[in-house]
C-alpha positions as CSV (number, residue, x, y, z in Angstrom):
1,X,0.5,-12.6,-22.7
2,X,2.5,-12.9,-19.5
3,X,1.2,-15.4,-17.0
4,X,-0.3,-14.0,-13.8
5,X,-0.6,-15.3,-10.3
6,X,-3.6,-13.8,-8.5
7,X,-3.4,-14.0,-4.7
8,X,-6.5,-13.2,-2.6
9,X,-6.0,-13.0,1.2
10,X,-9.1,-13.6,3.3
11,X,-10.1,-13.4,6.9
12,X,-13.8,-13.7,7.7
13,X,-14.5,-12.6,4.1
14,X,-16.6,-15.5,2.6
15,X,-19.6,-13.2,2.2
16,X,-17.8,-11.0,-0.4
17,X,-15.2,-13.4,-1.7
18,X,-17.6,-15.2,-4.1
19,X,-18.3,-12.0,-6.2
20,X,-14.6,-11.4,-6.6
21,X,-13.9,-15.0,-7.7
22,X,-16.8,-15.0,-10.1
23,X,-15.4,-11.8,-11.7
24,X,-12.0,-13.3,-12.0
25,X,-12.9,-16.6,-13.5
26,X,-13.6,-15.4,-17.2
27,X,-10.5,-13.3,-17.2
28,X,-8.0,-16.0,-16.2
29,X,-5.8,-17.5,-19.0
30,X,-4.7,-21.1,-19.2
31,X,-1.3,-20.6,-17.6
32,X,-2.6,-18.2,-14.8
33,X,-2.8,-19.2,-11.2
34,X,-5.4,-18.3,-8.6
35,X,-4.7,-18.8,-4.9
36,X,-6.9,-17.9,-1.9
37,X,-4.9,-17.7,1.4
38,X,-7.2,-17.9,4.4
39,X,-6.0,-16.4,7.7
40,X,-7.9,-18.5,10.2
41,X,-11.4,-17.7,9.2
42,X,-14.5,-19.3,10.8
43,X,-16.8,-18.6,7.8
44,X,-15.7,-21.4,5.5
45,X,-14.2,-19.6,2.5
46,X,-13.9,-23.0,0.8
47,X,-17.6,-23.1,0.3
48,X,-17.5,-20.2,-2.2
49,X,-14.2,-21.2,-3.8
50,X,-14.0,-21.2,-7.6
51,X,-13.2,-24.5,-9.3
52,X,-9.9,-23.1,-10.7
53,X,-8.8,-21.7,-7.3
54,X,-6.4,-23.3,-4.8
55,X,-7.1,-22.7,-1.1
56,X,-4.2,-22.4,1.4
57,X,-5.5,-22.5,5.0
58,X,-3.0,-21.0,7.4
59,X,-5.0,-21.8,10.6
60,X,-4.1,-18.4,12.1
61,X,-4.4,-14.7,11.2
62,X,-1.1,-13.5,9.8
63,X,-2.6,-10.3,8.4
64,X,-2.5,-9.2,4.8
65,X,1.3,-9.0,4.7
66,X,1.8,-12.5,6.0
67,X,-0.9,-14.1,4.0
68,X,0.2,-12.4,0.8
69,X,3.8,-13.6,1.3
70,X,2.6,-17.2,1.6
71,X,0.5,-16.8,-1.5
72,X,3.4,-15.4,-3.5
73,X,5.6,-18.2,-2.4
74,X,3.1,-20.8,-3.4
75,X,2.9,-19.5,-7.0
76,X,5.4,-19.2,-9.9
77,X,4.0,-16.9,-12.6
78,X,6.2,-14.0,-13.6
79,X,3.5,-11.4,-12.6
80,X,1.8,-11.2,-9.2
81,X,-1.6,-9.6,-8.5
82,X,-2.8,-9.1,-5.0
83,X,-6.6,-8.5,-4.7
84,X,-8.6,-7.8,-1.6
85,X,-11.5,-10.3,-1.2
86,X,-13.9,-7.4,-1.6
87,X,-12.2,-5.9,-4.7
88,X,-14.1,-7.0,-7.8
89,X,-12.2,-6.7,-11.1
90,X,-14.2,-5.3,-14.1
91,X,-14.1,-7.1,-17.4
92,X,-10.7,-6.6,-19.1
93,X,-8.9,-5.7,-15.8
94,X,-6.4,-8.6,-15.9
95,X,-5.5,-8.0,-19.5
96,X,-4.8,-4.3,-18.7
97,X,-2.8,-5.3,-15.7
98,X,-0.4,-7.3,-17.9
99,X,0.3,-4.3,-20.1
100,X,2.1,-2.0,-17.5
101,X,5.3,-0.2,-18.6
102,X,8.3,-2.5,-18.4
103,X,10.2,-0.2,-16.0
104,X,7.6,-0.5,-13.3
105,X,8.2,-3.0,-10.5
106,X,4.7,-2.5,-8.9
107,X,1.5,-0.9,-10.1
108,X,-2.2,-0.8,-9.2
109,X,-5.5,-0.7,-11.1
110,X,-7.9,2.2,-10.9
111,X,-9.7,1.3,-7.7
112,X,-13.3,2.6,-7.6
113,X,-16.0,2.7,-4.9
114,X,-19.0,0.5,-5.3
115,X,-21.0,1.4,-8.4
116,X,-17.9,2.6,-10.3
117,X,-18.8,6.3,-10.4
118,X,-16.3,7.5,-7.8
119,X,-12.6,6.8,-7.1
120,X,-11.4,4.9,-4.1
121,X,-7.8,5.4,-5.1
122,X,-6.1,6.5,-8.4
123,X,-2.7,6.0,-6.8
124,X,-1.4,6.3,-3.3
125,X,0.1,9.6,-2.0
126,X,3.0,9.7,0.4
127,X,3.7,12.8,2.6
128,X,7.3,13.5,3.6
129,X,6.3,12.7,7.2
130,X,5.4,9.1,6.1
131,X,1.6,9.4,5.9
132,X,0.1,7.5,3.0
133,X,-3.4,7.8,1.7
134,X,-5.7,7.0,-1.2
135,X,-5.2,9.6,-3.9
136,X,-8.3,11.1,-5.5
137,X,-10.7,9.5,-3.0
138,X,-14.4,10.2,-4.0
139,X,-13.4,12.1,-7.2
140,X,-15.4,11.3,-10.3
141,X,-14.1,8.2,-12.1
142,X,-14.8,9.9,-15.4
143,X,-12.2,12.6,-14.6
144,X,-9.3,10.2,-14.3
145,X,-6.9,10.4,-17.3
146,X,-6.8,7.3,-19.5
147,X,-3.0,6.9,-19.7
148,X,-0.8,5.0,-17.1
149,X,0.8,7.3,-14.6
150,X,3.5,7.1,-11.9
151,X,2.2,7.3,-8.3
152,X,3.5,7.6,-4.8
153,X,2.6,4.0,-3.9
154,X,0.5,1.2,-5.3
155,X,-2.6,0.2,-3.3
156,X,-2.6,-3.3,-1.9
157,X,-6.3,-3.5,-2.7
158,X,-5.3,-4.3,-6.3
159,X,-1.5,-4.4,-6.5
160,X,0.5,-6.0,-9.3
161,X,4.2,-6.7,-9.2
162,X,6.9,-8.3,-11.4
163,X,8.1,-11.3,-9.5
164,X,11.7,-10.3,-10.3
165,X,11.1,-7.0,-8.4
166,X,9.2,-8.8,-5.6
167,X,12.1,-11.2,-5.2
168,X,14.8,-8.5,-5.4
169,X,13.4,-6.5,-2.5
170,X,12.0,-9.3,-0.5
171,X,8.2,-8.7,-0.9
172,X,6.0,-7.5,1.9
173,X,7.4,-7.3,5.4
174,X,5.2,-9.8,7.4
175,X,5.8,-7.9,10.6
176,X,3.6,-5.1,9.3
177,X,0.6,-7.5,9.6
178,X,-1.7,-5.0,7.8
179,X,-1.8,-1.3,6.7
180,X,1.2,0.5,5.3
181,X,2.8,-2.7,3.8
182,X,2.0,-1.4,0.3
183,X,3.6,2.0,1.1
184,X,6.7,0.2,2.4
185,X,7.1,-2.1,-0.5
186,X,6.5,0.6,-3.1
187,X,9.2,2.8,-1.5
188,X,11.7,-0.1,-1.3
189,X,11.1,-0.7,-5.0
190,X,11.8,2.9,-5.7
191,X,15.1,2.7,-3.8
192,X,16.0,-0.3,-5.9
193,X,15.4,1.7,-9.1
194,X,11.9,0.4,-10.1
195,X,9.0,2.6,-11.0
196,X,5.6,2.5,-9.3
197,X,2.4,3.3,-11.2
198,X,-1.3,3.0,-11.9
199,X,-3.1,1.6,-15.0
200,X,-6.5,3.3,-15.4
201,X,-7.8,0.6,-17.8
202,X,-7.5,-2.0,-15.0
203,X,-10.7,-1.1,-13.1
204,X,-11.6,-2.7,-9.8
205,X,-14.6,-1.9,-7.5
206,X,-13.7,-2.0,-3.8
207,X,-16.1,-2.0,-0.9
208,X,-14.0,0.4,1.1
209,X,-14.4,2.3,4.4
210,X,-11.7,3.9,6.5
211,X,-13.1,4.1,10.0
212,X,-12.0,1.0,11.9
213,X,-11.1,2.3,15.3
214,X,-8.0,2.0,17.5
215,X,-6.9,-1.3,15.9
216,X,-6.4,0.4,12.5
217,X,-4.8,3.6,14.0
218,X,-2.3,1.6,16.0
219,X,-1.1,-0.3,12.9
220,X,-1.1,2.8,10.7
221,X,1.1,4.8,13.1
222,X,3.4,2.0,14.1
223,X,3.9,1.0,10.5
224,X,4.4,4.6,9.3
225,X,7.4,4.9,11.5
226,X,8.8,1.5,10.3
227,X,8.5,2.9,6.8
228,X,10.3,6.1,7.6
229,X,13.1,4.4,9.5
230,X,13.6,1.7,7.0
231,X,13.3,3.4,3.6
232,X,14.3,7.1,4.0
233,X,17.9,7.7,2.8
234,X,20.1,9.0,5.6
235,X,20.5,12.6,4.2
236,X,16.7,13.0,3.9
237,X,16.0,11.4,7.3
238,X,18.5,13.8,9.0
239,X,16.9,16.9,7.4
240,X,13.4,15.7,8.3
241,X,14.2,14.7,11.9
242,X,13.0,18.0,13.5
243,X,9.7,17.9,11.6
244,X,9.1,14.2,12.4
245,X,9.6,14.8,16.1
246,X,7.5,18.0,16.2
247,X,4.7,16.2,14.3
248,X,4.6,13.5,17.0
249,X,3.6,16.2,19.5
250,X,1.0,17.6,17.2
251,X,-0.4,14.2,16.5
252,X,-1.0,13.6,20.2
253,X,-3.4,16.5,20.2
254,X,-5.0,15.4,16.9
255,X,-5.4,11.8,18.3
256,X,-6.9,13.2,21.5
257,X,-9.5,15.2,19.6
258,X,-10.2,12.2,17.3
259,X,-10.6,9.6,20.0
260,X,-7.6,7.5,19.1
261,X,-5.0,8.8,21.6
262,X,-4.6,5.5,23.3
263,X,-3.8,3.8,20.0
264,X,-1.3,6.5,19.2
265,X,0.5,6.1,22.5
266,X,0.6,2.3,22.0
267,X,2.1,2.8,18.6
268,X,4.8,5.1,19.9
269,X,5.7,2.5,22.6
270,X,5.8,-0.3,19.9
271,X,8.1,1.7,17.8
272,X,10.5,2.3,20.7
273,X,10.4,-1.4,21.6
274,X,11.1,-2.6,18.1
275,X,13.7,0.0,17.3
276,X,16.6,-2.5,17.2
277,X,14.7,-4.6,14.6
278,X,13.8,-1.5,12.6
279,X,17.4,-0.4,12.5
280,X,18.6,-3.8,11.4
281,X,16.0,-3.8,8.7
282,X,17.1,-0.3,7.6
283,X,20.7,-1.5,7.1
284,X,19.5,-4.3,4.9
285,X,17.2,-2.0,2.8
286,X,19.7,0.8,2.4
287,X,22.5,-1.6,1.4
288,X,20.7,-2.3,-1.8
289,X,19.8,1.3,-2.6
290,X,20.3,2.5,-6.2
291,X,18.3,5.7,-6.2
292,X,19.6,8.9,-4.5
293,X,17.9,10.9,-1.8
294,X,16.8,13.5,-4.3
295,X,15.2,10.9,-6.6
296,X,13.5,9.2,-3.6
297,X,12.2,12.5,-2.3
298,X,10.6,13.3,-5.7
299,X,8.0,10.7,-5.0
300,X,6.9,12.4,-1.8
301,X,4.6,15.4,-1.3
302,X,4.4,18.4,1.1
303,X,0.6,18.7,0.7
304,X,-1.0,16.9,3.6
305,X,-4.4,16.5,2.0
306,X,-5.3,13.2,3.7
307,X,-9.0,13.1,4.4
308,X,-8.4,11.0,7.5
309,X,-6.6,13.6,9.7
310,X,-9.5,16.1,9.6
311,X,-9.2,19.8,9.7
312,X,-5.8,19.6,11.3
313,X,-4.4,18.6,7.9
314,X,-5.8,21.7,6.2
315,X,-4.8,24.7,8.4
316,X,-3.5,27.4,6.0
317,X,-0.5,28.4,8.1
318,X,0.5,24.7,8.6
319,X,0.2,24.1,4.9
320,X,2.5,27.0,4.1
321,X,5.0,26.0,6.7
322,X,5.2,22.4,5.3
323,X,5.6,23.7,1.8
324,X,8.5,26.0,2.7
325,X,10.2,23.4,4.9
326,X,9.9,20.8,2.1
327,X,11.4,23.2,-0.5
328,X,14.3,23.8,1.8
329,X,14.9,20.1,2.3
330,X,14.7,19.4,-1.4
331,X,17.1,22.2,-2.1
332,X,19.6,20.8,0.5
333,X,19.6,17.3,-1.1
334,X,19.8,18.7,-4.6
335,X,16.2,18.2,-5.7
């Protein structure tokens, strides 16, 4: 079987890291690699390190995107697997990961909530406004089909990639720090002609929670705009511009009601300040594009069913308006 490099990025995660490493140990093959990248922790992750794991201590917090990039660069196996330190792989997970369809550049396992009865994510969903969320969250795990399936994006909680695909598109963007880097990488892979999917037989239990305050909302919103600016083909971006701008006004009201208005305003300012960088990055990404705007748009959805935006995402009139707008956009680009 193809050799696998498993990269676990930690920050103050020693309490949960041991269980993940113990679950990995019997699944590793002789030519596999296991690297733990520590982003400046104070809780001594080396104390729970498995005998077959290598520890890279960065001495600073570079976030998941930065730590994962270091880990990938320190390994050589043709397949990469990024696991969160609190994502415990079930028996047989790594073997199933190795069996993904050849046309996929990135894929994830079936990520379950603790206990394994409910889904954390069966594949990320990407709305045409750039919002990404965990598909199938809290659905019964038993209801997930057994066959591999294409998804909007592969979750960074348990994300596998072909090293050739990783190298082709440049891996994670370290500037993202954390949140949304998996959406960005998945969409860049689609632009380059790779598929993105989910392997249900590769099961992982993830101790997941969403609510993490202003810090998370800031990164989600700043990085969402970096994804849209960088990856959306020009024809699609032009047609979506009115909806993107109107949604910013609506989000200010949603953020105000949700208590994260300050984080939203900070994110808007950060996007404006970094616009020259984002446009330079866009030129580099789009120069290697192989997929057309219609093919790229096929991976997006008009159904804003994110559980994280509350009732604002489920207003009937808004849903109908989004669906009609998206049909018009898809028709204009030939989808």
